[in-house]
N, C-alpha and C positions, 0 to 999 in steps of 0.2 A: 504494500500500500504506500504510494508515493504521490498522492494527489493534492496535498495541502499546499497553502501559499505562505505559511510561516511568517505572518505579518509581525509577530513579536520580535523577529530577528532581522527585520529590515534595518539598514539597506543591504546587509550581508546576503539575504536570500531574496532580494527584490527580483533578481534575474537568474537565480540558481536555486533549484530545490535542495532541501536539507540533505536528502540522500546522496547528493553529489558534492557536498562540501568536502574539501580535502582533509584527510586525517591520516597522519603518519605516512605521507607520501602517496596516498591513493584515496579515491572517493570513499566516503563512509559506507556506501552500499556494497563496495567490494569486500569489506570486512564481514558484512552480513552474508554475502555469497560464499565466502570461505567456509562458513559454518554450514550453510545449506547444502553445499556440494559434498559434504562429508556423509550425507545420507542418500538413500536411493530416491532421486527425484527425476521424473520423466521430462517435465517441461516447467518453465518459469514464466510467469506473467508479471510485468511491471504495470501496475495500475496508476496512471498519472492523469494529467489534464492537458488541454491543448496548448496552454502557455509554455509548459515545460517539456512537451513531447520532443521537440527538436534537440534539446539538450540530452535527453536520454537516448535518442537515436545516434547522436554523436558518440556518446559513451559506449553504445552497443557495438560500434564498428570494431572495437578491440576485443569483442567477445564472440567472434564468429563461430568458434567451436561449440558454443553452448546454445541450447534450444531456449531462447528467450524471446518473448513476444511483448511488445509495448502496446497497451490499449489505453487510449486517452478518452476521458469523459468530455462531454461538450461544455467545458467551462474555460474561461480565460482570466477570471478574477475571483476574489474571495466571495463576492456577492452571488456568483453563479455556481459555486462549487456544490457538488452532491453530498459532501461529507464522507468520512471514511466508510461508515456502514452503508450509506447510500450508494457509494461507488461499488462496493462489494455486491450489494443486492442487484444493482444494474448489471454487473458482470456475471452474476450467478446464472442468469437466464441463458447465457451463451456457453456455459461450461458443460462438458460431458459428465455423466455419472462417474465419479471417482472419489478419491480421498485427497483432501487439500490441506497443505500447510499454509497458514496465513501469517505473515510477518509484517510488522510496521516498519517502513523504510527509514525511520529515524531512531530506531532502537538498536544500538550496537551492543553486542554481547559476546562473551568469550567461551561460553559453555558449548560443548558438543550437544547435538540434538538426537544422537543415536539412542540414548536411553528413553527419550520422549517417544520416539517411534516405537520402541519396544512396549512401552506402556499402552500406546494406542492399539498396537497389534493384539495385545492381551485383552483389552477392554472392548475394543470396537465401539467406543463412545468418544464424544468430544474430549480433548485433553488440552489443558491450559498450563503454560509454563508459569511457575511461581518462584519467588526468591525472597530473601530477607532484606528489607530496606535498612538503611543506616540509622534512621531515626523515625519517630512517630510523626514529626512535622513533615517529613518527606512523604510519609504514607498518605497524608491529606491531599497530596497532589496526584495520587495514583488510585489504586484499587486495593482495599483491604480484603483479605481472603481468610475464610474459616473452613477447616477440613474436618472430616470425621476420621475414624481409625483406618478406614480403607483407602484414604486419599481422595475421597469424593469431596467436591466443593459443596458445602451446605449453605454458605453465605458468601456473597461477592458484592461488595459495596464500592461504587465508584465515588471518588472524592469524599471520603468519610470526614465528618466534622470532628469526631471524637474517637479516633482509632484506639483499639485496645491491644493490637498486635502489630508487629513489623512485617508480617507475612503479606506480600503483595503479588498481584498478577502482572505478568509481562504481556506485551502485545505480541505473543507468539502462540498460535493455536493450531491444533490438528483437528479438522472437522470432517466427519462423513458428509457425503454429498447432500443428504436430506437435511442435515443440521445447517449446512451452509445456505440451503434454499430458504430456511426459515428467517433469514434476514429480511425478506420481503414481508413475511407475516408480522415480524417485529415492527417494521416501519408502518405497516397498515394499522397497527394498534397505537400509533403515535409515538413510537420510540425515538430517542435522540439519534439523529442521522450521523452525528459527527464524533461520537465517543464510543469506540469499540467496546470499552469496558461495560457500558450500559447494556449492550446487546448480550454480552456474556452473563451479566447479572440476570437478565431476562431468561436466557437459555437455561441457566441453572435451576430455574423454577419450572421449566417445561420438560427437561431431560436430565439424565444422569450425566454429570460433567466431572471429569477427574483431573487431578493435578500432576505436574511433574516438577520436581524441585531442581532448579538449575544450580550447578555447583561452581559457577564463575560469577563474573560481574555483568551488570546490565546498566547501560547509560542511555538516557533519553536526551536527544539533541533538541531541546525545547526552547532554550533561550541562548542569547549570545554568551552570557556568563557560563552556562552549562557547556556550551561548545568549547569555549576557551579552556575550561577546566578539563574537559575530555582530551583536548590536544596536549595539555600538560601531563595527563596520566599516561598517554601513549608515548610521549617523549621520554618519560621516566622509565617505562617498560623497555623502550628501545635502548636506552643507555645501560640498563641492567643486563640486557642480552649481549651488548657489545663488550661489557666489562667482565662477563662471566667466563670462567676458564674453559 
């Protein structure tokens, strides 16, 4: 999912999507692809908008060996955008029955997703990646998650005002075809089109949804400060690798 306009990060993202911002010498989306390509994936779809379609097409020229398709929604500005869930719902009608990994294009993570695939293969139910956030204040910016003993998500609250736990959901989902199609049902009921976490919260009330605990770090490129902090983290990691024996 890479269809947002990231107005909070202007002018940095006025003419460049967050997913293509440079990070440790390559676009942020390449770091996401590194993790995705570790698992058995048949095809990759980049869901973007008409404004940024050309930028992604230029990026794609260096990825000729990969099966990547760019699909752009009919929007060129913030006021016209479909929203993250809206874009997925619109795209869902064009997809063939299959199993889908959905990843937000501005979430950079270090964990392998191989274990998440194994959880999905065992459950054959929607699976949401979760991780432990650094503080309760940061949880307020994301999604607080409550699990039962089996790892099933029994509560998923987007932007909680008074979180009790640091366990949060990442915008990394594995969805069966029929669950993915329910994005249209969710929107028809008046669901928020722009917050994927609200769709997951809704889905948890309709179906059994399970969790997978990520064992690495997750960064959300949501603000200029967050992006600069992420650049510093990657620079430190790069220095540690160069200095290691």
